[in-house]
Each structure stands twice: as structure tokens, then as C-alpha cells.
C-alpha angles and dihedrals in degrees: 000000000000090000091052092050090048091052092049091049092049091050090049092050091048091050092048091047091050092050091047093049090048091057097044095087090048093050092046091047092052090046092052090047091050091049093051092048091048091053092047091049090050089054094049115102124263124200129199123173107209101209130096120257114267092016118156112255123187122206108266094032117140107228116216106236135167113216123173134181101058093263121210093205122044132162146141131229140193112222091340091296127124121356113246124196103185105129139158101209104306093339120098116231108212101223122156097357121179113268119260112256112257093243093051133075098187135041132195118252112204125190115194132190130181140176136164091282099054145291142261139186141185128209129200130172113236140177102239123205107198126195116252124184129217147166108222103173123068140117141228138193086282086081126359102324126112101226139062119259091242091055092053095047096043093050091049091053094044093047087059089202104111126062093201141002145181134210109220108185117178114274092216091058098045112101090341123141104199129076088195091070098059104306116145102194126061092219093052092089091054094046094048093045090055091046091053091052089052092046093245118152121196091200091052089048089054088054092047094050091046088058094042097055097040112115108174112225093016113043125010127196126199127201112233146146138195120244111204131191117165138137095278093058131073090240094055135078096332094060100047128063090219097068112220093336094098101032131080141111125301130176117213125200127197122215092225140006095272109190092219098041109125135207120223132220127211092248088057098044108019107178142023095275095050097046096044090046090052094048092046088053089052089049090054089051088059096263093124112201143161132199142211126191113223143202089017094176096044137114136171113215105311095341120102122218093178125140114224100212094183091056092045091049102039112019108040116114098211100049092152089061091048092051092050093054112023115089106166141292139296098240099182137032138133086293089067146259119312101174124074089014095125102026109110111236098025112096118237098233117188097001128188116277109256091242089056097043129101112188099204114152093217090058096054111114086225087063089054089057091051091050094048092048092062121106090245090067098034114152093013109131122235126169143169121253134167136205140164106250086201118179104160104041126078101233141038122246098023131159091211092100095146091078091062121094085222092057099215134116121250120272121219135199122230120208132186110228138153092224135018096242132129096248095045095045089050091046090053090053091046091052091045090242088148146084142193129256134177105243100299128088099250107173116214144167128187125188127183113203086340093307121129097213114151108173092356143104125253141178112235145175130243122278090040112219116216121188120192123187122184138177125192127221119279138196122274128013131330124238092274091057095253120138115252093209121076122220106288096040130090117236094248098048100085106074095114131138134241101257104181141016119190127190109204130192139179110277104232092182095057094032131204127031098008129105131185139205110249097177137014131181133178109213097174088196137105091245129033137179115191127181120199131180127206116196092178097066117140137175113283093024116136134199138193135183132224121197121189127196131181117249142173121300105228095182136003095250094054127071126245100219132086134193135212118208117208125186152327104230118193127208119221107175133356123213 
């Protein structure tokens, strides 16, 4: 019996062994297959976007992103639209994104990576502030310009270069009937007298045309006017006990086309206090508006246009009205460049002609930055913008600067906005989410300790970390369908690099109104990301950035380089 049991057990063991041996190759084969797949999966890319859902992202931001697997294909998209390949290492740089649809607040940012072993992507919803470009200072036959308002608007639309614009005819020449009080043409009194008999209002026509040419999402129009008080006018030097210290030129812009919103002439409001008080009163009525002085170093013949920043900062009576309305300065126009003029190391591109220049220290834009960095003006916003101030050319934002008696290219303002609408463009200007550039669409973004703070005050650490990202112009159209070349250029003449980036700071050693370059780099590339640190940061310091790109030389006597001015940025406390 024991022998029989032993034999049965042996047979059972042999059978089990045979079955086990039969399956060994299969088990080994599956194991090898599993191992190969595991290795391949480990080598496939992974993507993680390290920002919170619905976070605010500004064009030019560098998005923190973790990407593994050494991908051979990498890109980012907005709402599954065009593929973008602007990266800083593994981090997407959000340059030239598609605009957010008018009915949406948020868009989806996708980052995608792929190699021979597989692909991966991550998606996060964001609130995206895109850069839009505009020319918000030009004139028509309603004041002292040479062309009809329809001509100016139609050419701006057909050029398809600008995202937004604003006609700013002179308040003293709108619906006025006397050349003595600021008129510049002998026939203006006759024209205006006939218009009044017929019940025609130039100011109302400016409002009507602003409404007519407004195309939300594509082309935005702002209602504005220019207030002027200078020595030639009744509201200038002769009507104020302070000489030319509290007169100048200021453009005002309304948030909407308010039916009752007025324009003011110099003989109605004849100095800073009176005009800012009047515009603050309009603001309180619901006619929201902001203002920017312009050509602060200029003069025409013996007449000063200068802006006395020390008087405006320290000696005005109605400072609360000023603070409600004032948002910065137009630093560049066809008159010339009034920022960086006296900062050693930053070139003075497109300066004032000597015959049009008044070198008064109080009028330097650098002096304005010193004034606005004082404790007395803490938390008051102040930013750089630029425009054309064209009178004698038939379109805003043009490169055909040789036709102008001022001999300079147009300036344009850049704003960060979710949508290209009147309210949002104005809100961006009101918040100082803007910067100045000479003619070309230089894209830029500056963050201090991670803060997006153009024209504003921040608390920071030491050393202060400053990240600057910049992208030059390029041929063709941008992602919104706008042309990248202004009138006067050919479509293929804009593939030029960023040549210089300067970081500028107040010069405490030399004192007011001086600034100094604390860092300078030469990227020589179409896109640049530069990170600076300043260990010598103190409360009430201020900074600004200049970015230069090469351009097209239109004539031998004119230069072929252009600069964008971003800032200033004010320091509150340092930890």
C-alpha cells in the first residue's frame, strides 16, 4: 500500500513539474514584456503645470512647468488653437497668445510633450491678459490737424495694425469761434460760425465717430481730448501767478461715450488745479476719465509746453483730484523722447530737435519718478505711455515719420487686457497695466519678486529679483490677425532681434533727478528672458526697464533702432 501511494505521489509530482516547466517560457515572456513596457513608460514624457486653476497670467509670463522624459516635441496652446513654441527651458513663455473670446473670461492653457516612447499633456484654465497696441493721441481738422476724422479712422482700420486708438483734438479749438483764444487757422472762425448756425458740434461728431468705428474684439475706440495751456493761449502763463509752472498739455480719456461728458478749453480751466478739479468732478458724476501729460520737455518757438513735475507733485492745491485722474506721462511722440534722455548708458533715441527742446530739470521725466516715489505720493500710480501726436499725416501709428515737420516715428501704447473692448482697454490704462514703445510692437513683461506691478508700489525682499521677458516684432500677422508691420514697412522687414535690455534705478548717490543703469545685457535674439538681482534695494527706490530692438532704416538720416520703456516700479517696504 505504501508503494502504491508512493507511485501515485511520484506521478503527481512529475505531472505538476511538467505543467510548471511548460509554463515557464510563457511566464518569462510576459515578465520580459512587462519589463520592456515599464522601461518605455518610464521614458515617456510627463507634464505638470505648476499654477493654480483660474490664475491670472499676463502675456510674457514664464509659466512654471515640470516636464520629464527629454521630449523631442514640446509646445503650448490656448484653447487648442495654434501651436506655440516659446519656452525658457521647460517653462512656456506666453507670447502672442490668441485673444480670449468676448463671451469668455477664462481660457485653457495646454502644455504638450512627446518623444518616441509616448506623450503627455496638462491643462489648466487661466485668466489671460494679452498685449494690445494703440495710438491714442492724434488730431483732425476739428482742431489743428490736416485730415478729416473719417480719413484717420478708416486708414487705421484698413491698416489693420492697431488694436485701439483715440482722437484727441484740442479742447480750445473744438466748437470755438475765436482765433484769438488759441485758434491756429484764419478760416477757423468762419467755419465754426457756419457750423454753429447749422447746429453742428465737432465734439458731438467726435463722440459719434467713436461709436461708429468701434468694433469690440477687433478695433476699439476711446473718447478723448487734449487740454492745452501754454504761453500762447489765454489760459496759459498770463492767467496764472505761477508762470508756466502749472500749465502744459494733458490728454484726457473717458471710459465710455458718455452723452454729457464735456471737453474743456484752456480759457475755461487755465491751470493744473482747475483742470484736474473739473475732471475729478466729472469722474464723480460717473464720467470716468484719466489723464496723461505729454511732450513734457517741448517748446514751439518761444512757447513752453513743459510739465513742471515738482509743481504738480508738491504745490498743487487739489492733490486729491490729481490723484484720482493722473496716471502717468506720454514719454515718447513725434516731438521726441523724454525718458532716458539723461541716464548715462541708455541711448537717447529719437530725441527732441534742439529748437523744440527745453532742458529744465523739473520737466525731466526722471524727476517725475523721483517725485512719485516720495512718501507723500505713496501708492499713487504712474506709468509710461507713448503715442504719435500726429497732425500732418493721414493715419495713426505710422512709420512714415519723414513727412512730419517733427521728424519722428509714431509712438504707441501697449496694454494688458483680457479683451479688446473699450471698457477693458481703459481699465488697463487706469490700472497702469501698460507701457510705451517707439512705433514697433515690442512685447514685454517685467516682474519684481513675482509681482506684476507696472506703475505701482510693492513690498519686496532683499535681494530683489527682477525678471524681464521680451519678444521682438516678426513678419506677418500676430495671433489676433493684426499686421505686425506699420504703414510704411513691408511685411517681411521685421525679423529683427532684441539687442539690448537695460535695468535702470534711481541714483541715490547723485540724487534727484538722476537715474543709473544697474544692469545691461545684449541678448541678440528675437526672444529673451533675463533675471537680475539687486541686493541694494531700499524703500522708495524705483526702477524702470528699456528694451531695444533693431528695425528698418527708412532713410539715412534716421536711425534703425527702437526702444520700449516699461515701468516705473516703486518699492514700499523691504524685508
